[in-house]
LOVEXNU-477263 format. One record per atom (N, C-alpha, C, O): residue in three letters; z, x, y. Coordinates in steps of 0.02 Angstrom, whole numbers, padded with zeros to 5 digits, always signed. Example, Ala and Ser with C-alpha at 12.3 -4.5 7.8 and 13.67 -1.06 7.14 Angstrom:
ALA+00390+00660-00284;ALA+00390+00615-00225;ALA+00390+00660-00165;ALA+00423+00712-00166;SER+00354+00642-00112;SER+00357+00684-00053;SER+00394+00645+00002;SER+00402+00670+00057;
***
This chain:
UNK+00000+00042-00060;UNK+00000+00000+00000;UNK+00000+00044+00063;UNK+00039+00091+00067;UNK-00042+00028+00111;UNK-00041+00066+00174;UNK+00026+00058+00209;UNK+00056+00004+00208;UNK+00050+00111+00241;UNK+00111+00107+00280;UNK+00099+00063+00342;UNK+00052+00075+00380;UNK+00142+00014+00352;UNK+00138-00029+00411;UNK+00200-00016+00452;UNK+00255-00040+00436;UNK+00193+00022+00506;UNK+00250+00041+00547;UNK+00283-00019+00581;UNK+00341-00015+00600;UNK+00246-00073+00590;UNK+00277-00134+00619;UNK+00333-00159+00574;UNK+00382-00187+00599;UNK+00325-00150+00509;UNK+00376-00173+00462;UNK+00432-00121+00453;UNK+00488-00139+00435;UNK+00417-00059+00466;UNK+00465-00005+00455;UNK+00512+00007+00514;UNK+00568+00031+00505;UNK+00490-00009+00574;UNK+00528+00007+00635;UNK+00555-00058+00664;UNK+00517-00100+00688;UNK+00622-00068+00663;UNK+00651-00131+00687;UNK+00631-00149+00759;UNK+00627-00208+00775;UNK+00618-00100+00801;UNK+00601-00114+00871;UNK+00534-00148+00878;UNK+00516-00171+00933;UNK+00495-00153+00824;UNK+00431-00188+00827;UNK+00439-00261+00806;UNK+00390-00296+00792;UNK+00501-00283+00804;UNK+00516-00354+00795;UNK+00560-00376+00853;UNK+00607-00340+00871;UNK+00545-00433+00883;UNK+00584-00456+00940;UNK+00588-00532+00938;UNK+00545-00565+00909;UNK+00640-00559+00970;UNK+00651-00631+00972;UNK+00630-00659+01039;UNK+00642-00630+01092;UNK+00598-00717+01037;UNK+00575-00749+01098;UNK+00633-00777+01138;UNK+00679-00807+01111;UNK+00632-00765+01204;UNK+00680-00795+01248;UNK+00749-00764+01247;UNK+00795-00789+01280;UNK+00758-00710+01209;UNK+00824-00679+01203;UNK+00818-00604+01213;UNK+00803-00569+01166;UNK+00830-00579+01274;UNK+00831-00507+01282;UNK+00886-00477+01239;UNK+00941-00504+01234;UNK+00871-00421+01207;UNK+00921-00388+01165;UNK+00913-00313+01170;UNK+00859-00287+01187;UNK+00967-00278+01154;UNK+00967-00205+01155;UNK+00943-00179+01088;UNK+00965-00203+01035;UNK+00899-00130+01089;UNK+00874-00097+01028;UNK+00872-00022+01042;UNK+00870+00000+01100;UNK+00874+00016+00989;UNK+00865+00089+00995;UNK+00799+00107+00963;UNK+00789+00096+00903;UNK+00754+00134+01003;UNK+00687+00152+00979;UNK+00687+00226+00962;UNK+00705+00268+01004;UNK+00668+00244+00901;UNK+00667+00315+00882;UNK+00610+00352+00916;UNK+00564+00320+00942;UNK+00612+00418+00918;UNK+00554+00456+00943;UNK+00492+00440+00902;UNK+00494+00442+00840;UNK+00437+00424+00936;UNK+00375+00405+00902;UNK+00317+00440+00937;UNK+00321+00458+00995;UNK+00262+00449+00899;UNK+00204+00482+00929;UNK+00146+00434+00935;UNK+00134+00391+00892;UNK+00109+00443+00989;UNK+00055+00397+01007;UNK-00008+00434+01027;UNK-00004+00490+01053;UNK-00064+00403+01016;UNK-00126+00421+01050;UNK-00121+00390+01119;UNK-00105+00330+01125;UNK-00136+00428+01172;UNK-00127+00402+01240;UNK-00186+00418+01285;UNK-00219+00469+01277;UNK-00200+00372+01331;UNK-00248+00382+01385;UNK-00218+00352+01449;UNK-00195+00295+01448;UNK-00217+00391+01504;UNK-00188+00368+01567;UNK-00240+00338+01613;UNK-00300+00352+01607;UNK-00217+00295+01659;UNK-00262+00268+01710;UNK-00224+00231+01764;UNK-00163+00231+01765;UNK-00261+00199+01809;UNK-00232+00163+01865;UNK-00276+00104+01883;UNK-00337+00107+01878;UNK-00243+00049+01903;UNK-00279-00009+01928;UNK-00274-00070+01884;UNK-00244-00068+01830;UNK-00302-00124+01907;UNK-00301-00189+01873;UNK-00335-00183+01805;UNK-00394-00167+01801;UNK-00298-00196+01750;UNK-00329-00190+01684;UNK-00386-00240+01672;UNK-00427-00229+01628;UNK-00388-00293+01712;UNK-00441-00343+01704;UNK-00506-00321+01736;UNK-00560-00346+01718;UNK-00502-00275+01784;UNK-00562-00256+01822;UNK-00576-00181+01823;UNK-00632-00161+01837;UNK-00526-00140+01809;UNK-00535-00067+01813;UNK-00575-00043+01752;UNK-00552-00051+01696;UNK-00634-00014+01763;UNK-00674+00010+01706;UNK-00637+00060+01663;UNK-00649+00063+01603;UNK-00593+00101+01693;UNK-00560+00152+01654;UNK-00513+00123+01602;UNK-00498+00155+01551;UNK-00488+00061+01613;UNK-00445+00030+01563;UNK-00486+00013+01501;UNK-00465+00026+01444;UNK-00544-00017+01511;UNK-00588-00032+01454;UNK-00612+00032+01421;UNK-00620+00035+01360;UNK-00624+00084+01461;UNK-00643+00149+01432;UNK-00588+00175+01387;UNK-00602+00204+01334;UNK-00526+00166+01408;UNK-00469+00189+01367;UNK-00468+00153+01300;UNK-00458+00184+01248;UNK-00478+00087+01301;UNK-00478+00049+01239;UNK-00536+00068+01194;UNK-00529+00072+01133;UNK-00595+00079+01225;UNK-00654+00097+01186;UNK-00648+00168+01158;UNK-00691+00190+01119;UNK-00597+00204+01178;UNK-00585+00271+01151;UNK-00528+00271+01100;UNK-00533+00302+01047;UNK-00474+00236+01116;UNK-00416+00236+01072;UNK-00432+00208+01002;UNK-00412+00238+00952;UNK-00467+00152+01000;UNK-00479+00120+00935;UNK-00523+00163+00889;UNK-00506+00171+00830;UNK-00580+00189+00912;UNK-00619+00232+00867;UNK-00581+00292+00841;UNK-00588+00310+00783;UNK-00541+00324+00884;UNK-00503+00382+00862;UNK-00449+00360+00812;UNK-00437+00393+00762;UNK-00415+00304+00826;UNK-00362+00280+00781;UNK-00390+00264+00712;UNK-00360+00282+00661;UNK-00448+00231+00709;UNK-00476+00214+00643;UNK-00504+00276+00609;UNK-00501+00281+00547;UNK-00531+00323+00647;UNK-00554+00385+00617;UNK-00495+00423+00586;UNK-00502+00452+00532;UNK-00438+00423+00620;UNK-00378+00455+00593;UNK-00354+00421+00530;UNK-00332+00454+00483;UNK-00359+00355+00527;UNK-00339+00319+00467;UNK-00380+00342+00407;UNK-00353+00356+00354;UNK-00446+00345+00416;UNK-00489+00364+00360;UNK-00482+00438+00344;UNK-00484+00457+00285;UNK-00473+00480+00395;UNK-00462+00551+00383;UNK-00397+00562+00344;UNK-00396+00602+00298;UNK-00345+00527+00362;UNK-00280+00534+00328;UNK-00285+00512+00256;UNK-00257+00544+00211;UNK-00320+00458+00244;UNK-00327+00433+00175;UNK-00368+00482+00133;UNK-00353+00493+00074;UNK-00420+00509+00163;UNK-00464+00554+00127;UNK-00433+00623+00115;UNK-00436+00649+00059;UNK-00403+00652+00166;UNK-00380+00721+00162;UNK-00307+00727+00140;UNK-00288+00777+00109;UNK-00266+00677+00155;UNK-00195+00681+00140;UNK-00174+00633+00085;UNK-00118+00639+00058;UNK-00217+00586+00068;UNK-00199+00536+00018;UNK-00146+00488+00044;UNK-00109+00458+00005;UNK-00141+00481+00111;UNK-00091+00438+00141;UNK-00126+00388+00187;UNK-00163+00407+00232;UNK-00114+00324+00174;UNK-00148+00271+00212;UNK-00098+00236+00257;UNK-00038+00233+00241;UNK-00122+00209+00312;UNK-00079+00172+00358;UNK-00119+00118+00393;UNK-00179+00123+00401;UNK-00083+00067+00415;UNK-00113+00013+00454;UNK-00120+00037+00526;UNK-00073+00065+00555;UNK-00179+00027+00555;UNK-00187+00044+00626;UNK-00144-00004+00667;UNK-00149-00065+00661;UNK-00103+00025+00709;UNK-00054-00014+00748;UNK-00087-00050+00807;UNK-00143-00032+00827;UNK-00053-00101+00834;UNK-00082-00137+00891;UNK-00082-00095+00954;UNK-00046-00044+00959;UNK-00121-00116+01002;UNK-00122-00083+01067;UNK-00054-00091+01101;UNK-00021-00142+01095;UNK-00034-00038+01136;UNK+00026-00040+01178;UNK+00008-00009+01245;UNK-00044+00022+01253;UNK+00052-00019+01294;UNK+00041+00012+01359;UNK+00107+00021+01396;UNK+00152-00021+01392;UNK+00111+00077+01431;UNK+00164+00088+01480;UNK+00136+00070+01548;UNK+00079+00085+01564;UNK+00178+00038+01589;UNK+00157+00016+01655;UNK+00208+00036+01707;UNK+00268+00034+01694;UNK+00185+00056+01766;UNK+00232+00072+01820;UNK+00197+00066+01887;UNK+00135+00066+01892;UNK+00237+00060+01939;UNK+00213+00057+02008;UNK+00268+00083+02053;UNK+00326+00085+02034;UNK+00249+00103+02114;UNK+00299+00128+02161;UNK+00352+00074+02176;UNK+00410+00090+02188;UNK+00331+00012+02177;UNK+00376-00045+02190;UNK+00372-00091+02130;UNK+00319-00119+02116;UNK+00428-00099+02094;UNK+00427-00139+02033;UNK+00413-00213+02046;UNK+00398-00251+02000;UNK+00417-00235+02110;UNK+00398-00303+02126;UNK+00325-00316+02111;UNK+00304-00373+02104;UNK+00286-00263+02106;UNK+00215-00270+02088;UNK+00208-00300+02019;UNK+00155-00326+02001;UNK+00262-00297+01978;UNK+00260-00326+01911;UNK+00293-00395+01909;UNK+00269-00439+01873;UNK+00346-00404+01947;UNK+00387-00464+01938;UNK+00368-00521+01985;UNK+00360-00578+01963;UNK+00361-00508+02050;UNK+00348-00561+02098;UNK+00278-00558+02127;UNK+00241-00607+02125;UNK+00259-00501+02154;UNK+00193-00495+02186;UNK+00136-00495+02134;UNK+00082-00521+02147;UNK+00149-00465+02075;UNK+00098-00458+02023;UNK+00033-00429+02051;UNK-00021-00453+02036;UNK+00040-00377+02092;UNK-00018-00344+02123;UNK-00044-00291+02075;UNK-00021-00234+02075;UNK-00092-00311+02034;UNK-00115-00267+01980;UNK-00153-00205+02005;UNK-00158-00155+01970;UNK-00178-00209+02066;UNK-00214-00152+02093;UNK-00168-00092+02104;UNK-00191-00036+02110;UNK-00103-00105+02106;UNK-00054-00052+02118;UNK-00025-00024+02053;UNK+00018+00020+02054;UNK-00046-00050+01997;UNK-00018-00029+01933;UNK-00049+00036+01908;UNK-00109+00047+01913;UNK-00006+00079+01882;UNK-00029+00136+01842;UNK-00011+00121+01769;UNK+00036+00083+01756;UNK-00046+00151+01723;UNK-00035+00134+01653;UNK-00053+00192+01606;UNK-00091+00237+01623;UNK-00024+00188+01547;UNK-00043+00230+01491;UNK-00057+00184+01432;UNK-00011+00153+01405;UNK-00120+00178+01412;UNK-00138+00139+01353;UNK-00127+00183+01292;UNK-00143+00242+01293;UNK-00101+00153+01237;UNK-00083+00196+01181;UNK-00081+00157+01115;UNK-00074+00096+01113;UNK-00086+00195+01060;UNK-00081+00169+00993;UNK-00035+00215+00953;UNK-00046+00275+00951;UNK+00015+00186+00920;UNK+00062+00224+00879;UNK+00028+00250+00817;UNK-00011+00215+00785;UNK+00043+00313+00798;UNK+00018+00342+00736;UNK+00076+00372+00697;UNK+00127+00390+00727;UNK+00070+00377+00631;UNK+00125+00404+00590;UNK+00141+00476+00607;UNK+00100+00512+00635;UNK+00202+00496+00591;UNK+00225+00564+00606;UNK+00185+00617+00568;UNK+00184+00675+00589;UNK+00153+00599+00514;UNK+00116+00650+00476;UNK+00049+00668+00509;UNK+00016+00717+00490;UNK+00029+00629+00559;UNK-00032+00646+00597;UNK-00016+00704+00644;UNK+00033+00701+00682;UNK-00056+00757+00642;UNK-00044+00816+00684;UNK-00096+00821+00739;UNK-00146+00785+00739;UNK-00084+00867+00785;UNK-00132+00880+00839;UNK-00199+00903+00810;UNK-00252+00887+00837;UNK-00196+00940+00755;UNK-00259+00963+00723;UNK-00298+00903+00696;UNK-00359+00901+00701;UNK-00263+00855+00666;UNK-00297+00795+00642;UNK-00331+00758+00700;UNK-00387+00734+00693;UNK-00296+00754+00756;UNK-00324+00719+00814;UNK-00387+00755+00839;UNK-00436+00723+00858;UNK-00385+00822+00839;UNK-00444+00859+00861;UNK-00502+00847+00812;UNK-00560+00842+00834;UNK-00488+00844+00748;UNK-00540+00829+00698;UNK-00570+00760+00710;UNK-00630+00750+00707;UNK-00526+00711+00724;UNK-00549+00643+00737;UNK-00589+00640+00801;UNK-00640+00605+00805;UNK-00567+00677+00852;UNK-00604+00679+00915;UNK-00675+00706+00904;UNK-00723+00679+00931;UNK-00680+00759+00864;UNK-00745+00789+00850;UNK-00789+00741+00811;UNK-00850+00737+00823;UNK-00759+00704+00765;UNK-00798+00656+00725;UNK-00825+00600+00769;UNK-00884+00582+00764;UNK-00783+00573+00813;UNK-00805+00520+00858;UNK-00859+00546+00905;UNK-00908+00511+00918;UNK-00851+00607+00930;UNK-00901+00636+00975;UNK-00968+00644+00940;UNK-01020+00632+00969;UNK-00966+00664+00876;UNK-01028+00674+00838;UNK-01064+00608+00825;UNK-01124+00607+00813;UNK-01027+00553+00826;UNK-01057+00487+00813;UNK-01078+00451+00877;UNK-01095+00392+00876;UNK-01078+00487+00932;UNK-01099+00456+00995;UNK-01047+00458+01049;UNK-01062+00442+01107;UNK-00986+00478+01031;UNK-00935+00487+01082;UNK-00899+00423+01102;UNK-00912+00369+01075;UNK-00853+00431+01149;UNK-00815+00376+01178;UNK-00800+00395+01250;UNK-00793+00454+01265;UNK-00795+00346+01295;UNK-00794+00362+01367;UNK-00735+00403+01391;UNK-00741+00438+01441;UNK-00676+00398+01357;UNK-00618+00435+01381;UNK-00595+00486+01329;UNK-00536+00503+01325;UNK-00642+00511+01290;UNK-00624+00556+01235;UNK-00589+00619+01259;UNK-00542+00643+01227;UNK-00612+00647+01314;UNK-00581+00708+01340;UNK-00511+00696+01367;UNK-00470+00742+01369;UNK-00497+00634+01387;UNK-00432+00619+01417;UNK-00380+00600+01365;UNK-00320+00598+01380;UNK-00401+00586+01304;UNK-00354+00564+01252;UNK-00309+00621+01230;UNK-00331+00678+01226;UNK-00246+00605+01217;UNK-00199+00655+01193;UNK-00151+00624+01142;UNK-00145+00563+01137;UNK-00118+00667+01104;UNK-00064+00647+01059;UNK+00002+00668+01091;UNK+00010+00726+01109;UNK+00048+00621+01099;UNK+00110+00636+01134;UNK+00168+00598+01102;UNK+00160+00540+01082;UNK+00226+00630+01099;UNK+00286+00599+01073;UNK+00324+00566+01131;UNK+00331+00595+01184;UNK+00349+00505+01118;UNK+00386+00467+01167;UNK+00455+00451+01138;UNK+00460+00424+01083;UNK+00507+00469+01175;UNK+00576+00457+01152;UNK+00609+00409+01202;UNK+00638+00430+01252;UNK+00605+00344+01187;UNK+00631+00294+01233;UNK+00706+00281+01224;UNK+00741+00265+01272;UNK+00730+00287+01163;UNK+00801+00277+01150;UNK+00823+00205+01162;UNK+00790+00158+01138;UNK+00877+00196+01200;UNK+00905+00130+01212;UNK+00858+00089+01257;UNK+00836+00113+01309;UNK+00842+00028+01235;UNK+00795-00015+01272;UNK+00819-00087+01270;UNK+00855-00108+01224;UNK+00799-00125+01321;UNK+00804-00198+01319;UNK+00735-00225+01304;UNK+00686-00203+01333;UNK+00731-00273+01257;UNK+00666-00301+01243;UNK+00672-00374+01224;UNK+00725-00398+01204;UNK+00616-00409+01231;UNK+00611-00478+01211;UNK+00539-00493+01192;UNK+00494-00454+01207;UNK+00528-00549+01158;UNK+00460-00571+01141;UNK+00437-00623+01191;UNK+00470-00674+01201;UNK+00381-00610+01224;UNK+00350-00658+01269;UNK+00292-00691+01233;UNK+00249-00657+01205;UNK+00290-00757+01233;UNK+00234-00795+01205;UNK+00200-00832+01262;UNK+00231-00875+01293;UNK+00137-00816+01274;UNK+00101-00848+01328;UNK+00056-00799+01364;UNK+00050-00741+01343;UNK+00025-00821+01418;UNK-00022-00777+01456;UNK+00015-00717+01485;UNK+00074-00719+01500;UNK-00022-00662+01491;UNK+00007-00602+01521;UNK+00030-00616+01592;UNK+00081-00588+01614;UNK-00006-00658+01629;UNK+00012-00671+01698;UNK+00076-00713+01705;UNK+00101-00723+01760;UNK+00102-00737+01649;UNK+00165-00775+01650;UNK+00225-00732+01633;UNK+00280-00757+01624;UNK+00215-00666+01629;UNK+00270-00621+01611;UNK+00319-00611+01668;UNK+00377-00594+01656;UNK+00298-00622+01731;UNK+00339-00606+01789;UNK+00411-00631+01785;UNK+00457-00592+01793;UNK+00422-00697+01774;UNK+00491-00722+01771;UNK+00532-00691+01714;UNK+00592-00682+01721;UNK+00500-00676+01658;UNK+00535-00645+01602;UNK+00558-00575+01621;UNK+00615-00555+01607;UNK+00514-00538+01654;UNK+00531-00470+01675;UNK+00586-00472+01729;UNK+00631-00431+01729;UNK+00582-00521+01774;UNK+00633-00527+01826;UNK+00701-00541+01794;UNK+00752-00515+01817;UNK+00702-00582+01742;UNK+00765-00596+01706;UNK+00794-00533+01677;UNK+00855-00522+01680;UNK+00752-00491+01648;UNK+00776-00428+01619;UNK+00799-00380+01674;UNK+00854-00353+01670;UNK+00757-00370+01725;UNK+00772-00321+01777;UNK+00831-00341+01820;UNK+00874-00300+01836;UNK+00833-00405+01840;UNK+00881-00427+01891;UNK+00945-00457+01863;UNK+00995-00462+01898;UNK+00944-00477+01799;UNK+01004-00508+01771;UNK+01031-00471+01710;UNK+01087-00447+01710;UNK+00990-00466+01658;UNK+01016-00437+01595;UNK+01038-00365+01606;UNK+01093-00346+01585;UNK+00997-00324+01638;UNK+01014-00253+01647;UNK+01078-00244+01687;UNK+01124-00211+01662;UNK+01084-00272+01748;UNK+01147-00262+01784;UNK+01207-00296+01752;UNK+01263-00270+01753;UNK+01196-00355+01722;UNK+01252-00391+01691;UNK+01282-00354+01632;UNK+01340-00365+01614;UNK+01243-00310+01601;UNK+01267-00272+01543;UNK+01283-00200+01560;UNK+01289-00157+01516;UNK+01290-00185+01625;UNK+01309-00118+01645;UNK+01257-00066+01628;UNK+01273-00010+01609;UNK+01193-00085+01635;UNK+01138-00040+01618;UNK+01099-00020+01680;UNK+01106-00050+01733;UNK+01058+00031+01672;UNK+01014+00053+01726;UNK+00946+00069+01696;UNK+00941+00102+01644;UNK+00892+00045+01727;UNK+00825+00058+01702;UNK+00807+00131+01711;UNK+00819+00160+01764;UNK+00777+00161+01660;UNK+00762+00233+01663;UNK+00689+00249+01651;UNK+00662+00294+01684;UNK+00656+00214+01606;UNK+00588+00232+01588;UNK+00538+00180+01613;UNK+00555+00135+01651;UNK+00477+00187+01591;UNK+00423+00143+01613;UNK+00421+00079+01571;UNK+00437+00079+01512;UNK+00402+00025+01604;UNK+00394-00039+01570;UNK+00344-00031+01514;UNK+00291-00001+01522;UNK+00360-00059+01455;UNK+00322-00048+01394;UNK+00304-00116+01365;UNK+00347-00159+01357;UNK+00240-00124+01348;UNK+00218-00186+01316;UNK+00183-00170+01250;UNK+00145-00122+01245;UNK+00198-00211+01199;UNK+00167-00205+01133;UNK+00128-00269+01122;UNK+00157-00323+01119;UNK+00063-00264+01115;UNK+00019-00323+01110;UNK+00008-00341+01037;UNK-00036-00315+01003;UNK+00050-00388+01012;UNK+00048-00407+00942;UNK-00012-00451+00926;UNK-00032-00456+00868;UNK-00042-00481+00977;UNK-00100-00525+00968;UNK-00163-00491+00994;UNK-00160-00450+01040;UNK-00219-00509+00964;UNK-00284-00485+00988;UNK-00307-00533+01043;UNK-00325-00591+01029;UNK-00307-00510+01105;UNK-00324-00553+01161;UNK-00395-00581+01157;UNK-00411-00632+01188;UNK-00439-00547+01119;UNK-00508-00571+01112;UNK-00512-00632+01067;UNK-00561-00669+01071;UNK-00462-00642+01024;UNK-00466-00696+00974;UNK-00409-00746+00980;UNK-00405-00792+00939;UNK-00365-00738+01029;UNK-00305-00780+01034;UNK-00305-00817+01100;UNK-00318-00788+01152;UNK-00290-00882+01097;UNK-00284-00921+01159;UNK-00227-00892+01202;UNK-00177-00871+01175;UNK-00235-00892+01268;UNK-00184-00862+01311;UNK-00114-00888+01298;UNK-00066-00849+01300;UNK-00107-00953+01285;UNK-00040-00981+01276;UNK-00008-00959+01210;UNK+00052-00972+01199;UNK-00046-00927+01166;UNK-00019-00905+01101;UNK-00012-00829+01096;UNK+00007-00804+01043;UNK-00027-00794+01149;UNK-00021-00721+01147;UNK+00051-00700+01138;UNK+00096-00726+01172;UNK+00063-00654+01092;UNK+00131-00630+01077;UNK+00136-00557+01100;UNK+00099-00514+01077;UNK+00183-00544+01145;UNK+00190-00477+01175;UNK+00263-00458+01177;UNK+00305-00495+01203;UNK+00279-00400+01149;UNK+00347-00373+01157;UNK+00351-00340+01225;UNK+00311-00296+01242;UNK+00400-00360+01265;UNK+00414-00330+01330;UNK+00475-00285+01322;UNK+00529-00309+01303;UNK+00468-00222+01337;UNK+00521-00173+01324;UNK+00535-00131+01387;UNK+00489-00109+01421;UNK+00599-00122+01402;UNK+00620-00081+01459;UNK+00672-00030+01438;UNK+00728-00050+01420;UNK+00656+00035+01440;UNK+00707+00085+01425;UNK+00764+00083+01477;UNK+00752+00072+01536;UNK+00825+00093+01453;UNK+00884+00089+01496;UNK+00934+00143+01476;UNK+00927+00176+01424;UNK+00984+00152+01519;UNK+01041+00194+01502;UNK+01103+00156+01524;UNK+01100+00113+01568;UNK+01159+00172+01493;UNK+01221+00139+01513;UNK+01247+00171+01577;UNK+01249+00232+01583;UNK+01265+00129+01625;UNK+01289+00153+01689;UNK+01355+00190+01680;UNK+01402+00162+01652;UNK+01358+00252+01703;UNK+01419+00293+01693;UNK+01480+00259+01724;UNK+01536+00267+01699;UNK+01470+00221+01777;UNK+01526+00189+01811;UNK+01558+00136+01767;UNK+01615+00116+01778;UNK+01519+00112+01717;UNK+01546+00060+01672;UNK+01570+00089+01607;UNK+01585+00052+01560;UNK+01574+00155+01604;UNK+01600+00187+01544;UNK+01551+00191+01489;UNK+01566+00217+01435;
***
């Protein structure tokens, strides 16, 4: 059976309407950075058109060369802006910066990624191939919840986490807003989209 990291890592399960604390282990991802509205910025689509071919090439390379198979994980993204109101109230997507990414197993190495990059390039390439990298992310303690519905309806949920749950629990936000897209937006009605919303935090020293 292929390894499915969604089943192996508890942080890839979340409950709707209930922010909760989870500890996310160090994980490695294929990543591509960019800036701007994901609905209109060409570089966001370029990132997706690069991440998926490399991720699937790695899956087949791993099965062929290592005898180890895995499920290609869903798209994820880190999001940030100079003013977090760009996410919660203003929703000004032109001000967003992002890192689009796909989780890969720990047995995937930088050498494997370079082999996959070369394979994709030989088959015609991908628009952000030179920008793609393998990087480990250590988020640790996080607040997360499951949002069901359109991406543009996330604002009130994020405000609840940022403005109520985090301060009420003696926490402080530390890392970038993280989304895990459990649904394929191309095949799922907006009202049924399932997205894990995750915010890295630390315990406020003043609260012990």
